[in-house]
N, C-alpha and C positions, 0 to 999 in steps of 0.2 A: 465699405460702409456697413455691410452685413456682419463683418467680423467684429467690429467695434461694438455693435449693438449686442451681439452674442456675449462678448467679454463683459460688458457692463451689466448685462442681464444676469450672468453667472455670478458676478461680484455682488450684485444686489441680493440674489438668493442666498449666497453664503453669509452675507451680513445679516439678513433677516433671520437665518438659522442661528447665528451667534447670539443675536438679541433675544430670540425666543428661549434659547437654552439658558441664558443668563437670568431671564425672568423666572424660569422654573427652578433655578438653582443648580443647573447642571454645569459642570466644568468639563468640557470636551477632553482636555488634556488628562484630567484625573480619571475620566471614564476610560480613555484609551489605556492608561496605566493599569487600571483594575482588570480590564479585559485581557491585557497582555500577561498579567500575573496569573490569572485563572488559566489561560492557555498553557503557560509554562508549567503550572502545577499539574495540569492534565497530562502534558507531555512527559513529565517526570514519572507520574503514576504508570503511564503506558510503558515507559522505558523499564521501570522496575518489574512490571508484569512480563515483559518480553525477556528480560534477563532470567527470571525464574523459569520460563518455558525453555529457553535455550540451555540452561543448566540441566533441566530435566532430560533434554535430548542428549547432552553430553554424558549424563549418568547412564542412559540407555545404551549409548555407543560403548561405553566402558564395560557395561554388563555383557554386551554382545561379544566383546573381545574376550572376556572370561569364559564365555560359552564355547568359543572356537579355539581356545588356547591349546587344548589337548590334540585336536586334529591338525591344526596349522599354526604353530607358534609364530612363524614369520608374519603371517597375515594378522594375527592377534596383536603383534607389536605395532604394525602400521595403524591398526584400528585404535589402539591405545594412544598412539601419537596424534591421531585425528581428534580424539576426545580431549587430549591435553591442549591442543591448539584451540579447540572450541571453548574450553574452560578459560584459557588465557584471554581470548577475545572477549568473552563474556565479562570477566573481571575488569578488563580495561573499559568496556562499555559502561559497566556499573559505576566505575570510579569517576567517569566524566559527567559534567553537567550537560543539560540539553543545549545550552549556549555553545559549549565546547564542541559538542557533536555537530551542531549546525555549522560552525566555523570550519571543522575538519572536512565536512562534505563540500563546502564552498571551495576550500583550498585544493582538495583533490580534483574537483571539477575544473579548476583553473589549470592545474598541472597536467592532467590527463583527461581531456574532454572525451576522447574515444572510449576510454575505460569507464568513465562516468556514465556515458550514454549506454554502453553495453550492460553495465551493472543495473542501471535504471530499467532497461528493457527486461532483464532477467528477473529483477525484483517485481516488476509489474506482472510478468507472466506467472511467477510463483504465487503472487497475491490473487490473481485471477483464478488460478487452479485451486487454491485453497478455498476461496469464497464459493467457487462453483461446486466443489466437492461438499462443502458444508451445507449448501443450499439443496443439493441433490438427495440428501438423506443417506440411508445405508447403501453403501456401494457406489453411490454417485452415478448410477447407470440410467437414471431417468433423463430423457432428452425431449425437448419441446418439439411439437409437430411444426416444422417450418413451412411445408408446402403440401397442400391437399393432393396436388397432382403427383408429387414425388411419393407420398405415402400410399396413394391409391395404386401407383404403378408397382410399388414394392410388394404390396399384399395381393394384387391381382394384375399380372402382367398384361392382360388384355385391356385393362381399364385405361392404360396410358393412351392406347390408340383411340379409344372412345372419347377421352377427354380432349385429345388433340383435335379430333374431328369436330367437336363442339366449338372450338375457338375460331374455326373458319366460317361458321354459319353466319 
């Protein structure tokens, strides 16, 4: 009995929302299309910006190979190979649409869920490190004070005994 009331209540709310949207002149399907198109445009812009940054990294790697060429030609050859691989990956990324990239991710996740999970964890870790470094300023050495007790004991070893004694009172 409670379930059918909830279902009919939800249906009533949805129908009321549809009527209100129609009265105002909103077409929910059109609105969803517009939002989807804007999200896709934003994703394409981010993809292009990412491609430019990765190409800059590839150029820096290639430059590093030139700097070590005289001292270690073998290592320089490997570094150039890495730069070439990165450039090829970047060109492939640039040539694909956001829809194609999304489908490639889904396909890879279906084929190799373990690799997908590991890659997601690695990407998340890298993103965290990047954002943390960007937020920390120069050097990224600023750390928040997590615990007064811990900080007090680090600066004054006798303080930890005093703080512990206060907790028992």
